[in-house]
Backbone as CSV, one residue per row, in Angstrom:
resi,resn,N_x,N_y,N_z,CA_x,CA_y,CA_z,C_x,C_y,C_z
1,MET,116.926,-46.119,-51.102,115.526,-45.857,-51.417,115.259,-46.314,-52.839
2,GLU,114.126,-47.031,-53.023,113.770,-47.517,-54.343,113.249,-46.370,-55.196
3,SER,113.369,-46.518,-56.474,112.910,-45.507,-57.406,111.418,-45.272,-57.248
4,GLY,111.004,-44.006,-57.183,109.598,-43.671,-57.080,109.020,-43.768,-55.686
5,ARG,109.809,-44.094,-54.711,109.327,-44.205,-53.337,109.803,-43.019,-52.519
6,LYS,108.979,-42.610,-51.596,109.313,-41.496,-50.717,109.937,-42.022,-49.431
7,THR,110.674,-41.160,-48.783,111.168,-41.508,-47.460,110.027,-41.330,-46.479
8,VAL,110.144,-41.937,-45.327,109.118,-41.808,-44.297,109.005,-40.350,-43.868
9,VAL,110.122,-39.667,-43.767,110.119,-38.259,-43.376,109.341,-37.430,-44.396
10,ALA,109.608,-37.656,-45.691,108.927,-36.903,-46.743,107.425,-37.205,-46.740
11,ALA,107.066,-38.466,-46.569,105.653,-38.843,-46.537,104.948,-38.240,-45.332
12,SER,105.604,-38.253,-44.186,104.979,-37.698,-42.987,104.754,-36.195,-43.134
13,ARG,105.680,-35.506,-43.753,105.504,-34.065,-43.998,104.363,-33.821,-44.978
14,GLU,104.349,-34.593,-46.065,103.345,-34.391,-47.117,101.929,-34.628,-46.603
15,TYR,101.748,-35.664,-45.803,100.411,-36.030,-45.350,100.067,-35.507,-43.960
16,GLY,101.002,-34.835,-43.325,100.734,-34.264,-42.006,100.557,-35.316,-40.922
17,ALA,101.205,-36.446,-41.088,101.139,-37.523,-40.107,102.515,-37.705,-39.475
18,SER,102.530,-38.252,-38.284,103.816,-38.487,-37.630,104.533,-39.644,-38.296
19,GLU,105.831,-39.697,-38.114,106.609,-40.812,-38.661,106.148,-42.132,-38.058
20,ALA,105.790,-42.116,-36.773,105.310,-43.334,-36.114,104.033,-43.840,-36.785
21,SER,103.142,-42.916,-37.156,101.906,-43.318,-37.834,102.205,-43.950,-39.186
22,ILE,103.147,-43.360,-39.910,103.522,-43.907,-41.217,104.047,-45.331,-41.054
23,TYR,104.896,-45.556,-40.066,105.431,-46.901,-39.831,104.319,-47.885,-39.454
24,LYS,103.368,-47.444,-38.601,102.259,-48.313,-38.215,101.404,-48.670,-39.418
25,TRP,101.117,-47.690,-40.281,100.330,-47.938,-41.484,101.061,-48.905,-42.410
26,LYS,102.391,-48.726,-42.496,103.180,-49.603,-43.359,103.115,-51.046,-42.862
27,ILE,103.198,-51.229,-41.562,103.107,-52.571,-40.982,101.723,-53.164,-41.243
28,LYS,100.684,-52.356,-41.054,99.313,-52.845,-41.187,98.914,-53.077,-42.640
29,TYR,99.273,-52.142,-43.526,98.791,-52.188,-44.907,99.874,-52.457,-45.941
30,GLY,101.123,-52.603,-45.533,102.240,-52.707,-46.453,102.161,-53.828,-47.468
31,GLY,101.640,-54.969,-47.097,101.598,-56.098,-48.015,100.306,-56.206,-48.810
32,LEU,99.406,-55.255,-48.642,98.101,-55.343,-49.292,98.065,-54.558,-50.597
33,GLU,97.267,-55.051,-51.513,96.965,-54.292,-52.720,95.971,-53.201,-52.337
34,VAL,95.816,-52.195,-53.191,94.931,-51.073,-52.888,93.500,-51.549,-52.637
35,ASN,92.999,-52.435,-53.496,91.625,-52.904,-53.309,91.467,-53.704,-52.016
36,GLU,92.498,-54.428,-51.620,92.455,-55.185,-50.361,92.441,-54.243,-49.165
37,ALA,93.234,-53.188,-49.221,93.276,-52.211,-48.132,91.932,-51.495,-48.006
38,LYS,91.326,-51.159,-49.154,90.006,-50.509,-49.122,88.973,-51.440,-48.517
39,ARG,88.997,-52.708,-48.906,88.039,-53.682,-48.379,88.238,-53.881,-46.884
40,LEU,89.494,-53.934,-46.444,89.784,-54.055,-45.022,89.205,-52.875,-44.252
41,ARG,89.393,-51.691,-44.786,88.854,-50.493,-44.126,87.330,-50.543,-44.063
42,GLU,86.692,-50.968,-45.155,85.229,-51.093,-45.163,84.764,-52.093,-44.110
43,LEU,85.457,-53.212,-44.015,85.089,-54.231,-43.030,85.285,-53.727,-41.602
44,GLU,86.348,-52.974,-41.371,86.587,-52.419,-40.040,85.491,-51.425,-39.668
45,GLN,85.057,-50.604,-40.639,83.980,-49.649,-40.379,82.666,-50.369,-40.101
46,GLU,82.384,-51.414,-40.882,81.166,-52.189,-40.670,81.194,-52.873,-39.309
47,ASN,82.333,-53.416,-38.928,82.479,-54.064,-37.629,82.230,-53.070,-36.500
48,SER,82.769,-51.873,-36.636,82.572,-50.837,-35.631,81.091,-50.481,-35.504
49,LYS,80.419,-50.340,-36.645,78.985,-50.027,-36.651,78.191,-51.136,-35.962
50,LEU,78.512,-52.389,-36.275,77.810,-53.522,-35.663,78.042,-53.588,-34.153
51,LYS,79.253,-53.274,-33.717,79.540,-53.260,-32.278,78.706,-52.202,-31.564
52,ARG,78.565,-51.017,-32.193,77.730,-49.964,-31.599,76.269,-50.410,-31.535
53,MET,75.801,-51.088,-32.577,74.427,-51.568,-32.598,74.184,-52.578,-31.484
54,VAL,75.110,-53.496,-31.295,74.982,-54.493,-30.225,74.972,-53.810,-28.860
55,ALA,75.850,-52.837,-28.672,75.894,-52.123,-27.390,74.565,-51.416,-27.123
56,ASN,74.006,-50.777,-28.151,72.721,-50.098,-27.984,71.610,-51.086,-27.657
57,LEU,71.597,-52.227,-28.329,70.583,-53.239,-28.049,70.710,-53.784,-26.628
58,MET,71.935,-53.938,-26.162,72.143,-54.419,-24.796,71.616,-53.402,-23.782
59,LEU,71.843,-52.109,-24.060,71.324,-51.068,-23.163,69.800,-51.073,-23.154
60,GLU,69.188,-51.221,-24.322,67.730,-51.276,-24.404,67.195,-52.489,-23.648
61,LYS,67.865,-53.618,-23.786,67.448,-54.837,-23.098,67.498,-54.644,-21.590
62,GLU,68.575,-54.029,-21.114,68.701,-53.783,-19.678,67.608,-52.839,-19.193
63,ALA,67.293,-51.819,-19.967,66.251,-50.875,-19.579,64.893,-51.571,-19.521
64,ILE,64.619,-52.434,-20.485,63.354,-53.177,-20.498,63.282,-54.121,-19.303
65,GLU,64.378,-54.800,-19.010,64.397,-55.701,-17.857,64.149,-54.957,-16.564
66,GLU,64.748,-53.781,-16.414,64.541,-52.953,-15.210,63.098,-52.513,-15.122
67,ALA,62.508,-52.128,-16.249,61.109,-51.689,-16.247,60.184,-52.849,-15.879
68,LEU,60.488,-54.047,-16.370,59.666,-55.201,-16.049,59.771,-55.587,-14.582
69,LYS,60.913,-55.376,-13.972,61.081,-55.686,-12.542,60.187,-54.800,-11.686
70,LYS,59.933,-53.587,-12.150,59.137,-52.626,-11.379,57.647,-52.905,-11.489
71,LEU,57.242,-53.735,-12.418,55.808,-54.033,-12.589,55.295,-54.963,-11.553
């Protein structure tokens, strides 16, 4: 273990996450700087929001099309 680094077991206990989650996070974010990881998270949240918006617009479009068919 490198100086100043925690073991996966210690980190999982401290943060209340499973060891598997710690390993997954390490794979996903291990090579990133803190600002890069924050930006990635922001982009993922924005992407999720945009996907929900598109889904809602598609539902509205379908409802409008159904209403127009009945006219």
